[in-house]
ZAMARGU-4260 file (C-alpha; in steps of 0.2 Angstrom, whole numbers, plus 5000, padded with zeros to 4 digits):
<rodrens>
0) 4605/5193/4748 | 4623/5193/4744 | 4635/5194/4758 | 4642/5211/4755 | 4623/5219/4756
5) 4622/5209/4772 | 4638/5216/4779 | 4633/5233/4774 | 4615/5232/4782 | 4623/5225/4799
10) 4636/5239/4799 | 4622/5252/4797 | 4612/5244/4810 | 4627/5244/4822 | 4630/5262/4819
15) 4611/5267/4821 | 4610/5257/4837 | 4616/5271/4849 | 4605/5283/4841 | 4590/5271/4842
20) 4593/5268/4859 | 4594/5287/4863 | 4578/5290/4855 | 4569/5276/4864 | 4574/5281/4880
25) 4571/5300/4876 | 4551/5298/4873 | 4541/5308/4886 | 4535/5295/4900 | 4516/5294/4898
30) 4513/5298/4881 | 4494/5298/4878 | 4490/5282/4869 | 4484/5286/4851 | 4466/5287/4847
35) 4466/5283/4829 | 4458/5266/4826 | 4452/5264/4845 | 4434/5260/4846 | 4426/5274/4855
40) 4415/5267/4870 | 4405/5281/4878 | 4404/5283/4897 | 4386/5280/4898 | 4375/5276/4914
45) 4378/5281/4932 | 4394/5290/4936 | 4404/5283/4950 | 4413/5294/4963 | 4426/5300/4950
50) 4424/5309/4933 | 4438/5299/4925 | 4449/5287/4929 | 4467/5287/4920 | 4475/5269/4918
55) 4492/5267/4911 | 4499/5251/4903 | 4513/5245/4890 | 4510/5241/4872 | 4516/5223/4876
60) 4507/5205/4874 | 4510/5203/4893 | 4499/5218/4896 | 4485/5210/4886 | 4473/5212/4900
65) 4472/5231/4897 | 4475/5230/4878 | 4460/5219/4876 | 4450/5227/4890 | 4451/5244/4882
70) 4449/5238/4865 | 4433/5228/4868 | 4426/5242/4880 | 4424/5229/4894 | 4432/5240/4906
75) 4423/5256/4901 | 4407/5246/4902 | 4410/5242/4921 | 4413/5261/4924 | 4396/5267/4918
80) 4396/5286/4916 | 4415/5287/4923 | 4426/5290/4909 | 4441/5278/4905 | 4457/5288/4899
85) 4470/5274/4894 | 4489/5279/4892 | 4502/5270/4884 | 4519/5271/4892 | 4537/5266/4887
90) 4542/5256/4902 | 4536/5251/4921 | 4547/5264/4929 | 4537/5278/4919 | 4521/5271/4925
95) 4527/5273/4943 | 4534/5290/4940 | 4517/5295/4933 | 4507/5287/4947 | 4519/5295/4960
100) 4517/5313/4950 | 4497/5312/4952 | 4495/5310/4933 | 4490/5293/4934 | 4478/5282/4945
105) 4480/5265/4940 | 4493/5255/4930 | 4499/5238/4923 | 4517/5235/4927 | 4529/5221/4931
110) 4534/5215/4949 | 4552/5224/4949 | 4545/5242/4945 | 4532/5239/4958 | 4543/5234/4972
115) 4555/5249/4969 | 4540/5260/4968 | 4534/5255/4983 | 4550/5254/4994 | 4556/5271/4987
120) 4539/5279/4993 | 4541/5269/5010 | 4525/5260/5007 | 4515/5276/5004 | 4511/5277/4986
125) 4505/5262/4978 | 4496/5245/4981 | 4495/5229/4971 | 4477/5226/4968 | 4477/5212/4956
130) 4488/5200/4945 | 4486/5202/4926 | 4499/5190/4918 | 4511/5175/4920 | 4525/5169/4910
135) 4530/5175/4892 | 4548/5178/4895 | 4561/5167/4886 | 4580/5167/4884 | 4583/5167/4864
140) 4600/5166/4856 | 4609/5165/4840 | 4611/5148/4837 | 4627/5150/4828 | 4635/5157/4843
145) 4626/5148/4857 | 4620/5130/4856 | 4619/5125/4875 | 4615/5135/4891 | 4633/5133/4895
150) 4638/5143/4879 | 4630/5159/4887 | 4645/5161/4897 | 4656/5175/4888 | 4642/5181/4878
155) 4632/5197/4876 | 4614/5195/4881 | 4601/5209/4881 | 4589/5212/4894 | 4576/5227/4893
160) 4583/5239/4908 | 4594/5238/4923 | 4584/5231/4938 | 4569/5227/4927 | 4559/5210/4931
165) 4568/5202/4916 | 4586/5208/4921 | 4584/5203/4939 | 4578/5185/4932 | 4593/5183/4920
170) 4606/5189/4933 | 4599/5176/4946 | 4599/5163/4933 | 4618/5167/4929 | 4622/5167/4946
175) 4615/5150/4948 | 4625/5145/4935 | 4641/5150/4946 | 4645/5165/4934 | 4650/5182/4942
180) 4642/5198/4934 | 4642/5215/4941 | 4624/5220/4942 | 4628/5238/4941 | 4639/5238/4925
185) 4632/5221/4918 | 4650/5216/4916 | 4657/5199/4921 | 4657/5181/4916 | 4642/5187/4904
190) 4640/5204/4898 | 4622/5210/4901 | 4618/5223/4889 | 4603/5234/4895 | 4594/5238/4878
195) 4576/5244/4875 | 4564/5231/4869 | 4561/5241/4853 | 4580/5242/4850 | 4584/5224/4854
200) 4580/5216/4837 | 4592/5229/4828 | 4606/5224/4841 | 4603/5205/4837 | 4603/5208/4818
205) 4619/5219/4819 | 4627/5206/4830 | 4629/5218/4845 | 4622/5206/4856 | 4621/5186/4856
210) 4604/5184/4863 | 4592/5191/4875 | 4581/5188/4890 | 4565/5197/4885 | 4546/5196/4886
215) 4534/5193/4873 | 4533/5198/4859 | 4551/5203/4857 | 4556/5186/4861 | 4546/5179/4845
220) 4553/5194/4834 | 4570/5188/4837 | 4565/5171/4833 | 4558/5177/4817 | 4574/5184/4812
225) 4583/5168/4815 | 4586/5166/4834 | 4580/5151/4843 | 4573/5148/4860 | 4586/5142/4873
230) 4576/5143/4888 | 4557/5146/4894 | 4557/5156/4911 | 4542/5145/4916 | 4554/5129/4917
235) 4562/5138/4932 | 4546/5141/4942 | 4536/5127/4953 | 4520/5124/4943 | 4527/5135/4928
240) 4518/5151/4936 | 4527/5168/4940 | 4521/5185/4940 | 4524/5195/4925 | 4512/5209/4925
245) 4502/5216/4940 | 4488/5230/4942 | 4494/5244/4955 | 4484/5259/4961 | 4488/5275/4969
250) 4484/5273/4988 | 4477/5291/4988 | 4464/5285/4973 | 4460/5269/4981 | 4455/5278/4996
255) 4446/5291/4988 | 4437/5281/4975 | 4436/5262/4980 | 4421/5261/4970 | 4430/5266/4953
260) 4444/5254/4958 | 4431/5240/4960 | 4423/5244/4944 | 4440/5243/4934 | 4444/5226/4943
265) 4427/5221/4938 | 4433/5225/4921 | 4449/5215/4922 | 4442/5201/4928 | 4429/5200/4915
270) 4442/5204/4902 | 4452/5190/4908 | 4438/5177/4907 | 4435/5183/4889 | 4453/5181/4883
275) 4454/5164/4891 | 4437/5158/4884 | 4441/5166/4866 | 4460/5164/4864 | 4460/5168/4845
280) 4447/5182/4846 | 4456/5189/4861 | 4474/5188/4851 | 4465/5198/4836 | 4459/5210/4849
285) 4476/5212/4857 | 4485/5215/4841 | 4472/5228/4834 | 4475/5237/4850 | 4494/5236/4848
290) 4493/5243/4830 | 4482/5258/4837 | 4496/5261/4850 | 4512/5258/4839 | 4505/5261/4822
295) 4509/5243/4818 | 4501/5226/4821 | 4512/5211/4825 | 4514/5198/4810 | 4507/5181/4812
300) 4525/5174/4814 | 4527/5184/4829 | 4510/5186/4837 | 4506/5166/4834 | 4519/5158/4844
305) 4520/5172/4857 | 4502/5173/4863 | 4501/5155/4869 | 4516/5158/4880 | 4507/5169/4891
310) 4496/5165/4905 | 4482/5178/4908 | 4477/5177/4926 | 4468/5187/4941 | 4480/5180/4953
315) 4495/5191/4957 | 4506/5176/4962 | 4512/5186/4977 | 4524/5172/4983 | 4533/5174/4966
320) 4535/5192/4969 | 4543/5189/4985 | 4555/5178/4977 | 4559/5191/4963 | 4563/5204/4977
325) 4575/5192/4985 | 4585/5190/4968 | 4585/5208/4967 | 4593/5209/4984 | 4605/5196/4981
330) 4611/5204/4965 | 4613/5219/4976 | 4601/5230/4965 | 4591/5235/4980 | 4592/5234/4999
335) 4581/5222/5008 | 4564/5228/5006 | 4548/5229/5018 | 4535/5223/5007 | 4522/5222/5021
340) 4507/5230/5015 | 4512/5231/4996 | 4496/5221/4992 | 4477/5225/4995 | 4467/5211/4987
345) 4452/5216/4997 | 4441/5222/4981 | 4448/5209/4969 | 4443/5196/4981 | 4426/5205/4982
350) 4425/5204/4963 | 4430/5186/4962 | 4416/5181/4974 | 4403/5190/4965 | 4408/5180/4950
355) 4407/5163/4959 | 4425/5161/4960 | 4438/5158/4974 | 4448/5172/4981 | 4467/5175/4979
360) 4481/5175/4993 | 4494/5189/4996 | 4507/5178/5003 | 4506/5187/5020 | 4510/5205/5012
365) 4493/5212/5012 | 4489/5229/5019 | 4482/5229/5037
</rodrens>
C-alpha cells in the first residue's frame, strides 16, 4: 500500500477513535445476546425451583466456559425444565450493575469487578461460586517503538478500563519497574490509556498507543496487525496460574434457588471438562458463539494463537484474587477491602465430588 494511503488511513483512524470510544461505552449494559445462529436448546425435563435463570458473560475467549456451555447446550441440559436466559455484556462492571439491579442472576466476570462489586455492597450482593479461566493476558507492543521491557517507559500503553483486572496488573508491573504512574489519570513515567478492547486495534493502527496490556483475543488481534508479544502475564505468577474469569451469583438467588445454581455449576464443570478434552472442537464452538454474539467470527490468525494461552479451570484460584486486590490497594484505586465471605464454594465442591474430582480452596475467604 502506498505511503500516502497509509498515512491517510491512519489519520482517519485517529480522527475516528474518540467517536468509536463514545460509541463503545454508550452501548446499553446487559444487551440481550443475539439469538440468530445460536442453537436452540429446549428446556425439557423437571423444572427446578426457578422458571428461568439469567446468566451474563462477555463475548471474550476468556469467557469460553459460558460461550461453549451455552453454544453446546451443556448448561441447559443440566437445568432440565428451567430455562437458561443468556445475556452478553460489554464489560464486567455492567455485569455487576445488572446483578445488583436484579436483572441478572449469575455472571462471568474478572476478579477486579467482583472485588469492587462485593466491597461496594458491603458484602451483601454477590458470591464467587466457581472459577472459569486463568491466563490469556499479554503485553503486546509496536516492535518499531518498543523492543525491550525497559523501552515501555515513556510510551502509551492501552488497558481495557480504569481499575479493571488488566489495568491493575499493568500498574503493578510498572510500579515494580520503579516507574511512577498516577492511577486515576493514567499519567506518569508510562501513560496508561484506558481504551475499550473493541477500539484498541484502531488505536494501535493509528499510532495513538504504542502497545496494550490486554486479554485474548485482543492481544492476538494486535499481533495479526504487526504487534509482537513482549510479555505473557503467566510468567509473573507462581505456576503460571492467575484468575482471569470467575463465576458469581446474586446472594439472593443463591439463597432462594440453590438447586438452580448447583445445576448451572454442574453445567460449567462438565463444559470445562469437554473443552479440555476436545480443544479443537471447543475452539470452533467458542468461535461460533462469538459470531452469534458479535456478528463476526475470529479469523484463524487470531483465534489459533489466542486459544491455547487460556487455561480453562473450575478452580477460582482464590489466593491470586487476594493478591490482585492488594495490587489495587497499592495503586490507590480502592481502599483496603474486607473480602471475608466473598467465596461460597460449597456447591462447586459438591459437584466436583460427585464427578470424582478433588475440591478447591477459598484461601480463607469463604462465607461462614
